[in-house]
N, C-alpha and C positions, 0 to 999 in steps of 0.2 A: 504493500500500499504505500502511495507517495504521501509523505508527511504535509500538513497543512502549512502552508507559508507564514513565517514568524510575523506576528502584528507588527504594523508599520505606523507612523504618524498618520493623521488626517490631513496634514498639509497646514493646518493653522488651528490654534485652540478655539473654543466656542467664543462667538462675539461677546465683548463686553466684559472680558476679564483682565483688561488693563494692559499694560506695557510688557508683562512676563508671560510666558507661556505656562501659567501654574494655575491651578483651580481645583476646587473640591465640588464634586457633584452631588447634590442632595435629592435622593428619590423619594419624592412625597408620595408615590404609589406604594413603595415599600413601606412608609409609615402607615398608610390606610390599612394596608395587609396586616402589619404587626398589631396594631390597635385592636382590629377585628378579632385576630387570633386571641389576643391577650383577654379580651372581653369574654369571648367563648369560653377560655379556660378557667376564668374566674367567676362567671357566672353563678349566681344570678347578682352578685355585687356589681356595682357601677365601676367603671374604669375612669381613673384620674389620670391624666397624662402629664409627667414632670416634665417641664419645659424650662427649667430654670438654666442659667448660665448660658444664655442665649440657645436654648434647646441644645445642650451639651457641645456646643460649638457647632450646631447644624443650622441655626437660623430660627429662633422661637416662634415667630409668626407663622412663618411657612410649615413648621412642623405642627403647630398648633391647630392650624386650620385642617390639615390632613388627619390627624388624630381624631378630631371632632368628627370629619366625614366617616372615619373608621368605626366610629362608636363610642368614643370617649365623651362622658357626661360632664366632667370636671377637667380643670388644668390647675397646676400647682407652680409656684415660683418661690424664689428664695427671698426677694427684696420687693418693696413697692415698686421702684423703677421698673423692674421687670413686668410687674403686672400693668402698669401705666404703659408700657410699650405695648403689650397686646392690646390694650384698650385702643391706642391710637392705631393699630393695624386693622381695626374693625372687628377685634374679637369680643363678642358679648356674652360668651359661656361663664359660669361661675370659675373664678380664678381663687385659689387658696395661696395666701401668703403664709410660707411653711415656718417662718420664725417672726416672734413678736417684735413689731415696729417699735423703734425708738418714738417717745412722745412727739417730736417734731414732725414726724413722718405721717402721724394718724391722720391728719386732715385729707392728705392726698389719697390715702388708703380707702378713707370714707368716700371721698369725693368721686373716686373712680369705680365704686361699688365692687371693690375687693373683699373677699373674705378675710377675716382676721383669724390668726392664730394668737391666743394669749397664754400665759403661765405666771404671771406676776400679778400683784395687787396693784403697783404702779400702772402696769399695762392695763389693767381694767379700768383705772381712773382716767388715764390718757384717752381711752377709746371712748368711753362714756362722754367724756367733754367734748371730743372732736365731733362724735355722732350727734350729741345734744345740739351742738352749736349749727350743725348742718340740718337740723330737723329731719333725720332719718333714724331707723333701727337696723343697726348693723349686726350680722349674724356673726358668731364668735365660734371657733373651734378651740377648745381648752386642751392643750397638749399635757399628758401626764407622763412622768420619768418612770418607766418599768425596768431600768437597768442599763440604758445607754450612758447616761450621766452627762449628756451634753447640755440640752435645754430640756424644759418641761417642769411641770408641778410636782412637788413631793407628794406621793400618794395620801401621806398623812394630813395634808393641808388641801387636799383636792376639794372636798365638800365645802369647805369654807370659801375657796377661790369661786368655784362655780356658784356658790350662793351669791357671792358679791356680782358676779356677772347677771343673775337672774334678778337681782335686786335694782339693777339699773334701767329705767325704762326705754333708754336709747340702745340698749343692747339685747340680743337674743342668744340664749345657749343652744346652739345649733348641733353640736357634735364633741365627742371626745376621741382623742387619738394618741396613739404612741408610734415609735419608730424601732426598728430592729436592727442591731450593730452585726449580727452573725448568722442571718437567715441564709446566707450564701454559704455557709461553712458546712462541712459534711462529716466533722468528727461527732462523737457521741457528746461530748461536752458542748459543742455548738447547738447541737439540736436540743439538748436539754435546756440550755438557757433560753432559747427562742421559746420553746414551749411553756417554761415558767414566766416569760414575759406575756404572752397569750393569758395565762392564768391571772396574772396580776392585773392585767386591763379587764379581765371578766370581773374581778373583785372590786375593782373601782367602779365599773358599771353598776354592780349590786349595791355598793354602798350609795351611790347616787340615787339609785332607784328607792332605797328604803327611805331615802331623806326626800322623796317626792320631787327630785329632779333627774329622773331618768332620761339619758342623751338621745335625741331623737335618732342620731347617725352614729356609728362608731367605726373607725379605721385604723388599720396598723399596717398592713402588707406593703412592702416595696416589691420589686420584680422578684426576688427571689422567694419572699413569703408568700405572694401571690400564686406562686407556680408550684412550690413544695409544702405549704403548710395550709391545706384546706380551711381548718379551723380559724386561720388568720384572715380569711377572705372577707367576712364580716359584710358591712353594708357597701363598701368602697375599698378598691386597691389603688394604691399609688404607683405606678410603674414608670420608671426611668430607663435604665440601660437596655432593657429588653425591647422597648419602644424603639430603640434605635439599632435594633437586630443582632444584638449581643446577648447571648446566653450568660446569666450572672454566675452560673456555675455549671458543671458538667451534668448534675441531675436533672436539669432543666430539660433537656432533650427529649428523654423519654415522656416526661410530663406533658410537654407540647405535642408530641406524637400522639397522646392519648386523646386530643382533641380534633385530630384531622377529620375524623369521620363527620364531626359535627360542621365543621367550617369549610371543609373542602381545601384546608390549606396545606402548604408544603413546607411548614415550620418558618422560624423567624428569617426575615431578609435584611442584610445590609443595607442601611440607608446612605452611607457616606463612602465615597470613593474619592482618593486625593491623587491628583494627576499632574503630570508635567510633561515637557517635551525637551528634547536634548537641545544644547545651543552651542556646543563646541564638541568637536572630536579630535584626539590626537593620537599618535602612536608613540609609547614610550617604552624604552628598554628595561629588562628585566631588574637592572640595578637602581632604577629611580625610585624615589619615595615622595608620592605627592601630597600636597596641602600642608597645613601647619602642623608643625612639629616633626614632620618627616618620621611618622611613627612606625610605617609598615612598608618594606620593599614589595614590588611587584614579583611574582614567581618565575614570570617569563616575560618576554616581550608581549605587550598588550594594546588594545585599544581602550582609551580611557575616555569616558563620556562625561562633560559638566552638563549638571541639571540645575537650574537657577532657583532653588529654594534651600533654605539652612535653618539653623536654629532660632532665627528670629521669627520663621514661620512654623514652627512646631517640631523641627528634626533635632531632637536633643543631641550634643556631642556623642553622649554615651550610646546612640544608636550605631555608630561606629565602633567603639571599644567593645559593644556587646555582641557584636557579629550581626548587625542588622542587614537586611539585602531589600533590593528594589526588584521590579520586574521590567526587564528589557527584551524585546523581542520574544516574549513570551516565556523567559527563562529567569529564575532568581540569580541576580548579579550582586556580588558584595561592594560594598564600597571601597573605594581605593585610596581613602586618606580620611583624616579627620574632617567633620562636618564644620562648615564655616558659617558666618552669620547669615549669608544670601546664598551660598551654593554648595552643591556637594559634587564629588567625583565618583564615577562608577567604573570599576573593572569589567569590561566587557570582553576581555580576552581577545586572543589574535583571530579568531574565526567568527566572531558574531556579525560582522558587516554593518554595524551600527551607523546611523547617519545623522546630520543636523535634521531636527524635526521629528525624529521618531519619538514615539509615545512612551512614557515612564510611569509606571504605575507603583505608588507608594502604599496605597491601601485600595484593595479592589481587585479586579480579576484582569488577566490578558491571556488569551489562548486557554489554555488547560490548567493555568496556575492561578493561584491567588495569594494574597496578603491581606490579613485581617488586622483590625486593631487589638485583637487579642493575641496576634502574633507579635506585634510590636510591644504589648504590656510584658509578654514574657521574656523579650530582649531587655526591655529598660526596669523589670522587676516593679512593676506598678499595675494599674487596672486600665481598662480600655477607655473608662470614664475620663482619666487624666489625659489619655492620648488625644482623645477628641477635643476635651477642652483646651489643649495646647495648642492646637492649630490656629494661628494667629489671625489678626483681621487682614493682614496683607495679602492673604489667600482669599480670591473671591469665591463666594458660593455660587454655584450654578444650579438652579432649581430644574428638575428634570421630572417627568413622570412616566416611568418605565411600563407600569402596569397599573390596572384599576384593581378593585376589590376581587379577590378570588370567588 
């Protein structure tokens, strides 16, 4: 059988990407697909799409709109400014601010119809004052700390805090929630800890119910919790990384497979691909050591390609030292030298036939090969979340729609 020709460049990057042939494709069809899959997997719980940090670097407004089309009922952000950006982008769905805003930000939260998270008495006072001045009644989700110990009300003080919310005419107690730090863990200790958190949340719910303040809505699960802990699905699940096509842990895959018959789905689909084109090609002898520090010699005479993105764009220097690769001509190729601020050099060996304008894939597929954000995370000893969020603003996001709902 004659092998397929190696993938080449298209001749030009997508229109509107600026002066460098570097771009990140954001597939909103994959977002819709993933949202529908997660909604089916967690049902009958509603889906809250987490679009904080500019949609994990994918573009919050585009991701939010696609997630809502795929079945999400809620959105979640980290800061009031992120919620305001969604409103400015025409998003009218409920938006939960995941941390308690400082007092000066309360008028903006209230004015833009965002849903408050509160867990301190000062937060209750500030929210009540801002809502009262605006002449509105603001919904409040009270967060309880069940073991992560980052933010949240102490369970022992929860009833008093919820009572303070309920006692304010301008506030409405709308939900109780918590967050899991190790739902993605696979050890017995991690599973026991997460199960204990679920139990503590249920105890808090029961305490409030006995006091006549039963929460109308209860939520706890992140992506891992939603897929691996049915008892944590409750009324709402808050999915972040899975929405972007990344399994939070290996256990997720069989869980996703279990809902395929219901959704007709084929599993989570990656949303982002990071692409560039070769800008310069040169032949170098095996004794040469390209880039800063001259850290590694070529093993033989090689074709070395320059690609115009670097650590200012989200390719860390340790991607070289850790042995990271890129795709050129449908093959994984190693970096030939240290990542610089604006460029990388790629060892394409003497037989590659690489040319200026050829496509380079850093995250995504080319021919039969692929590189994922999880592959990057393995090299960098981090999470796919950090890989996505690290791709800088100099990289244009190009929205595409590869597929509709399955």
